[in-house]
N, C-alpha and C positions, 0 to 999 in steps of 0.2 A: 566901338567894338567892331572890328573888321569882319568877323564871322557873321555877326548879325546883319550887317549891311549886305554881305554876300548872300545871305539867305533871302532877304527882302528882294535883292536884285534878281534872284532866280525866279521869282514869281512875276516879274514885270519887264524883264529885258526883252526888247523888241516888240512891246505891246502896241506901239504906234505903227507897226508895219502892217500894211493891208494884205501883203502876200508873203507868207512864211512857208518855206519848203518844209516838207514832212520827212524827217529822218535824213541820214547820210546815205550816199550812194556807195555802198560797199562793193558793188560790182566794178567800181572804178579802180580798186586796188589791183595792181598788176601781179600776176603770179611770179614768185621769186624762186629761182632754182638754187640749189646748193652751190653751184659753181659761181653764182653772183655774190655769194656771201663771203666776206672775210672771216677768217677763223675767229672763234670766240675766245679772246684772251681775258686778262684781268688787270686791275690796278689796285694798289693798296690805299686805303683811306686812313685818316688820322686816328680812327679808333681801332685800327688793325684789321679791319675787314677787307676781303678781296671781292671787288665788284666786277661784273662782266662788262666787257667792252670789245668792240670790233675796230680794227685799225686798217684803213685803206691807204697804203703808203703812196707817196709821190715825191718827186724832186721839186720842192717848193719852199718859199720863204714863209708860207702861211700854214697854220694849223687850224682846222675848223673842228670845234666840238659841236656835234649835231644831235639834238635831243628829240626823242620820239614824243608822240602825243599820248593822250589818255588811253588806258585799257589794254594797250599792246606793248611792244618793245621795239628794238632797233631794226628788226628784220626788214620791215617795209621801206626803210631808208636806203637800202643797198643800191638801187638804181641811181639815185642822186649821188651818193658817196662815190660810186664807181666812176660816174661821168666826171665829177670834179677832180678826182685823183688822176684819171687818165689824161685829162686836159692839162694837168700840171698846175691848176689854179690853187689847189690846197691838198695836203694830206688830211684825211678825215677820220675822226674818232666818233663812233656812234655807241654810246653807253646804253646798257639796260639799267634804267634807274632802280634804285633800291625799292624793293617791294614789287618789282615787275620782272619779267623775263621767264626763262625756261624753268628755273627751280630756285626762286628767291627764298631767303630764310623765313620771311613772313610776308606772304603775298598780300598786297593791298594795305600795307602798314609800314610805318617808319618809326624811329625812336622819338623824334621831336620835330616840331614844325619846320625848323631851319636846317634839318639834316640834308635835304636834297641839294641846297645851295652849297653846303660844306663839301658834300661829295663832288660836286661839279668843280669846286675850287681845288680839290685834291687831284682831280683829273687834269685840270689846267697845269698844276704843278708837275704832274707826271709827264705831260706833253712837253713842257719847257725843259725838263731834265733830259728827255729823250732827244729833243731837237733844240739845242742851245741857240739862242738868237732868233728863233722863230716868233713871229707875231701870232697871237692867238685870237681867233674870232669865236664867240660863243653864240650859238644859234639853236633854233628849234622850230618844230612844226606844231601848231595848235597849242595844246597845253605846254608842250616843250618850248614854244615861243614865249608862253607866259612865264615859264621858269627862267628863260633868258632875260626877260624884263626884270623879274625879281632879282636875279643875279646882278644886273646892272645897277640896282639900287641897294645892294648889300655891302657889307664890309669888305667883300672880295672884289669890288668893282674894278679896282686897278689891275686885276689880272687879265682883263679883256681889252684888246685893241680895236675891237669892232663887234657889232651885234647884228645877227641875221634873224629876221622874223618871217616865218612862213605861215600865213593865215593865223596870226597869234591870238591866243586867248588872253584878252586884256582884263578880264574880270566879268562876273555875271551882271554887274551893274554898269559896264562900259557901254558907250553908244554903239560900238561895233557888234555887240552880241545879240543874236536872234533869240527868240523865246526858247528856253531850254536847250540852247546850243544846237538847234536843228532837230530836237525832239528825241535824242537818244540818251541824254543824261537826265537822271531822275534823283533829285536831292531829297533827303529825308528831313524836311523842314523843321518838324518839332525837335529832332535831335540837334540840328545845327543851331537853332535859336537857343535851346536850353544850354548847350555847351558853350555857346558864345557868351551868354550871361554869366555862367560859372567862370569862364576864362577871364572875364572882367574883374573877378574877385581873386584871381590867381589860382583857381582850382583847375588843375590839368589832368587829374587822375583818370578821367573818362575819355581822353582824347583818342583812345583806340577804338571807340565805338564806330560802327559803320555809319557813314553820313551821306554817301553817294553811290549809286549803282548805275551801270551802263547796259543798254539794251543792244547788244551785238547779236546779229542774226546767227542762228545755229550753223548755217552752211559755211560761214567764214571763220568759225572757231576751229582752233587746233589744239586746245588744251593748255596753251601758254598765255592766254589772255588774262587780264586782271579786271574783273567785272564789278568789284566792290572796293571802295576807298574808305579808310578810316578818316575821322575828322582831321587828324594832323596831316595825313597825306594829302587830302583834298585841299587843305589850307596852304601847305607848303609847296604844292605844285601849281601855284598861281601867284600873280603879283600881289603885293600888299595893297598898293594903290598904284596903278600904272603911271599916273601923273607924277606922283612922288618918286617912284622908282626911276623914272626917266628924267627927272628934273636936273640931275647933275651930269647927264651924259654929254660928253663933248667929242667922243670918237664917232666914226662913221657908222650909220645904221642903214641897212637895207631891209625893207618890208615888202613882201609880195603877197598877193591874194588873188584867187581866181574870180573872174566875173560871175561865175555860177556857184559861188560858195554857199553851201546850205546851212552852215553854222553861224557865219558872221556876215555883216553887211559891208560889201566891198567899198562902197562910196564913203563910209564913215572912217576908214582906216587913216587916210591922209589927215583929216581934221584932228583925229585923236593923237597923232604924232606931230602935230604942227609946232609944238614947243621944242622939239629936238632940233638943234641947230643944223646938224649934218645928217638929216634923214632923207632917204630917197624911197619913195613909195610907188609901186607899180601894180596895176590891175592886169592880170594875165587873161586875155580873151578866151572864152570857151572852156575854162578850166574850173572844176569844182573843188571841194575841200580835200577829199582824199587822194585825188589824182594830181594835186599840186606838186608834191615832192618828186614824183616820178616823171613829170612832163619834161621833155627835152628842152622846151623853152625856159623852164625854171633853171635848169643847169646852165644854159647859155647866159641868162641874165646874171646869175650869181658869179659865173666865171668872169664876165666883163667887169663886174663891180670889184671883185677881189683883185684883179689885175690893175685896176685904176687906183 
């Protein structure tokens, strides 16, 4: 039962670490002006919904689908998307995942565990329709990286020509994960364990119950954050098992993490991805978890990788 293993992992991830940072450094998030943001457009999903996405255009043979992390939406990815587009390395689409964003239909919830990966597949199809012949790279930051890993192991895997992982969440029981992901994620363990047991018997009616909450400081909130996740959103926004999801990956993978990451263990990322044939892993000096996407060095490294 994946959910039960996830719950157990939440209680012991990083327990062997003698020094565990307390919380994420939200002060590292750069202020984003409206002029930096691409307009909020939309794309149609297989179930007929219109989901929000920002498009940063470029003259490029590559399209990057870049997914945000937990609790917020695509706004904070604007500096990275702008740098990559202006360099000509890739046009960038930054979706607001279902259940997130300025005004989602149901904040913090989705219809089924696999819906986020289906939505991402529909965005990939939209991008290929808009840019025929373009290669598509699927990437994400933090939990967005976890969704990119999940996508790589899904039935949609052949839609991606590459995978980009920025301080990826590989699972609560992964060797990369610090205790409670840096202290800001709070799982409702009795709920997770109970629903995981029921899930093993095919009972899914209670998957909409809240299973995870986030402790985002009041000063950085703007009313568009998503501070609670249902069981199905929590589960679908993470790898099934990162080893299994990545086992069939043969395309190039770039994984970056800051040396000062508060949520994950930088030195464990390369060993965790050692089974991927064409994986490049870099530790970015002096960078933490939340400032990784906006750091100029991150954009430079991704640009070099995409061009090569």
